[in-house]
C-alpha positions in Angstrom: -1.2 1.6 16.6 2.3 0.1 16.2 2.2 -3.5 18.5 -1.3 -4.4 17.2 -1.2 -6.1 13.6 -4.9 -4.8 13.6 -3.9 -1.2 14.4 -6.9 0.8 15.9 -9.4 3.3 14.6 -10.2 6.6 16.0 -13.2 5.6 17.8 -11.3 2.8 19.8 -8.8 5.5 20.2 -11.1 8.0 21.4 -12.6 5.6 24.0 -9.4 4.5 25.5 -7.9 7.7 26.1 -11.3 9.4 27.3 -11.4 12.0 24.7 -14.3 14.0 24.1 -14.0 14.8 20.5 -13.5 12.1 17.7 -11.9 14.5 15.4 -9.1 14.8 18.1 -8.6 11.0 18.2 -8.7 11.0 14.1 -6.2 13.7 13.9 -3.4 12.1 16.2 -3.6 8.6 13.9 -3.4 10.7 10.9 -0.4 12.8 12.4 1.1 9.3 13.4 0.3 8.0 9.5 2.2 10.8 8.1 5.3 9.9 10.3 5.5 6.5 9.2 8.0 6.6 6.0 11.2 6.8 6.6 12.8 8.9 3.7 16.1 7.2 3.9 14.7 3.5 4.2 16.6 0.7 2.1 14.9 0.0 -1.0 13.3 -3.9 -1.4 16.1 -6.2 -3.2 16.9 -9.5 -4.2 13.8 -11.4 -5.8 10.5 -9.0 -5.9 6.9 -9.9 -6.9 4.8 -6.6 -8.2 1.0 -6.5 -8.9 -1.9 -4.2 -8.8 -5.1 -3.8 -7.3 -8.1 -1.9 -6.9 -9.0 -0.5 -3.5 -12.8 0.2 -3.3 -16.0 -1.7 -3.8 -17.5 -3.2 -7.0 -19.4 -0.6 -9.4 -21.7 -1.2 -12.1 -21.4 -0.1 -15.7 -17.6 -0.7 -15.9 -16.4 -2.6 -19.0 -13.2 -4.7 -17.8 -10.9 -4.4 -15.1 -8.8 -2.0 -16.3 -11.4 0.8 -17.2 -10.3 4.1 -15.2 -12.6 6.7 -16.3 -15.3 6.9 -14.0 -14.2 4.5 -12.0 -14.3 5.3 -7.9 -12.1 2.8 -6.7 -8.3 3.6 -6.4 -5.6 1.9 -8.3 -2.7 0.6 -6.0 0.5 -1.1 -7.1 2.2 -3.4 -4.6 5.8 -4.8 -4.5 6.9 -7.9 -2.2 10.3 -9.2 -1.4 10.4 -12.7 -1.9 12.4 -14.8 1.3 11.9 -18.2 -0.1 8.3 -19.0 0.3 7.7 -16.3 2.9 7.4 -12.4 2.5 9.7 -9.8 3.3 9.2 -6.2 3.1 6.3 -4.6 1.4 6.0 -1.4 -0.6 2.7 0.1 -1.6 1.4 3.1 -3.6 -1.7 4.9 -4.8 -0.9 5.2 -8.9 -3.2 7.2 -11.2 -3.0 4.6 -14.4 -1.7 1.4 -16.0 1.2 3.0 -18.0 4.6 1.6 -18.4 6.4 4.5 -17.3 4.2 4.8 -14.0 4.5 1.2 -13.2 8.6 1.6 -13.8 8.9 4.9 -12.0 7.4 3.2 -8.9 10.0 0.0 -9.4 12.7 2.3 -9.6 11.7 4.3 -6.6 11.2 1.2 -4.1 13.5 -1.4 -5.5 17.2 -1.8 -5.6 18.7 -2.0 -9.5 19.8 -5.7 -10.0 17.1 -7.1 -8.2 14.8 -9.4 -10.2 10.7 -8.2 -10.9 8.1 -11.0 -11.2 5.1 -9.7 -12.5 2.0 -11.2 -14.8 1.4 -10.7 -18.3 0.0 -7.4 -18.1 1.5 -5.4 -21.3 2.2 -2.4 -19.1 5.2 -4.5 -17.3 7.3 -3.7 -19.5 10.9 -1.9 -20.0 12.2 -3.1 -16.6 15.2 -4.3 -18.4 16.1 -1.0 -19.6 16.2 0.6 -16.3 18.7 -1.9 -14.4 16.1 -4.9 -13.4 15.6 -8.6 -14.6 12.1 -9.0 -15.4 10.2 -12.3 -15.6 6.5 -11.9 -16.7 4.5 -14.8 -16.1 0.5 -15.6 -17.4 -1.5 -15.4 -14.4 -4.4 -18.2 -14.8 -8.1 -17.2 -14.9 -10.1 -16.4 -11.7 -12.1 -19.3 -12.0 -9.0 -21.5 -12.6 -7.1 -19.5 -9.3 -10.5 -20.5 -7.3 -9.9 -24.1 -8.4 -6.5 -24.1 -6.9 -4.5 -23.0 -9.8 -1.3 -21.0 -8.6 -1.0 -17.5 -8.9 2.4 -16.2 -10.7 2.6 -13.4 -7.5 1.5 -15.4 -4.5 3.0 -13.1 -1.8 1.9 -9.9 -3.5 -1.7 -11.5 -3.9 -1.4 -12.5 -0.1 -0.3 -8.9 1.0 -3.3 -7.6 -1.1 -5.9 -9.8 0.7 -4.6 -9.0 4.1 -4.6 -5.3 3.2 -8.6 -5.3 2.1 -9.2 -7.3 5.1 -7.6 -4.9 7.4 -9.2 -1.8 5.6 -12.6 -3.4 6.0 -12.3 -5.1 9.5 -10.6 -2.0 11.4 -11.7 1.2 9.6 -14.7 -0.4 7.5 -13.1 1.5 4.3 -11.1 4.8 4.4 -11.4 7.8 1.5 -9.4 7.5 -1.4 -8.1 11.1 -0.7 -6.3 9.7 2.4 -5.7 6.1 1.0 -2.0 6.7 0.8 -1.5 7.0 4.8 -3.5 4.3 5.3 -0.9 2.0 2.8 1.9 3.6 4.4 0.5 2.3 8.3 -0.1 -1.1 6.7 3.6 -1.1 5.3 5.4 0.2 8.3 3.5 -2.5 10.5 4.2 -5.4 8.1 7.8 -4.6 7.9 7.9 -4.8 11.5 5.5 -7.5 12.3 8.4 -9.6 14.3 9.8 -6.6 16.2 6.6 -4.7 17.3 8.0 -3.0 20.3 11.2 -1.5 18.2 8.2 -0.2 15.8 7.0 1.5 18.7 10.5 3.1 19.1 10.7 3.7 15.6 7.7 5.7 15.1 8.5 7.9 18.2 11.6 8.8 16.6 10.1 9.5 13.4 7.3 11.5 14.5 9.6 13.9 16.5 11.6 14.8 13.2 8.6 15.1 11.3 7.1 18.5 10.5 3.8 19.7 12.2 0.8 19.4 10.0 -2.1 21.6 10.6 -5.4 19.9 11.2 -7.0 21.7 8.2 -4.4 20.2 6.0 -4.6 16.9 7.4 -8.8 16.9 7.1 -8.5 18.2 3.4 -5.5 15.7 2.6 -3.9 18.8 0.9 -0.3 17.8 2.3 -0.7 14.6 0.3 -0.5 13.8 -3.5 -4.0 14.5 -5.3 -5.9 11.3 -5.5 -5.8 10.1 -9.0 -9.1 10.8 -10.9 -10.2 13.9 -8.8 -10.4 16.7 -11.3 
């Protein structure tokens, strides 16, 4: 789970361990996912790209990419450290809306004050200067122009989003909206330790031993996680 960049599905884990019950393998992996966030981790710092995306398939009947009401896909915000042209550490979170206060709260929680935030021109990306950040918004080219080779204003964030979407489909063939946050945590955990996979193995063992047990019924219903936006 920690050393393979693709992760491992519950079905494959069940086969490898010779388990008679799929739910046992599924629960094991979810227990590990819930231990993958170190509450004392260092915030991102320096130059950081921030962007948002939808996780979920296309849906007919929606008016515009910003419509929230009736949308089945989940809204996710992504932050990526810039290290030259390469990506540094990443943070990802499911968020309920595009409000400025929501996006600022994510940045304040995950990025060190004094850092430079790069975003597209979405109006909700405002107010960062008042909370201790330097903000550089830039106009994102149209999708047609991007397909023709125009440069994205947040290329590292776009790459992280693309890798996330491919991983969710390739390894899990999609995940539930209620459980999405822990899959984001798994992606972030492995991405941030991609250069040291064996250290990631030891880190997860340590984090797992310090994590309080979570009963199966809570894991199954995702009642131990923040309620998914749009549910009720």
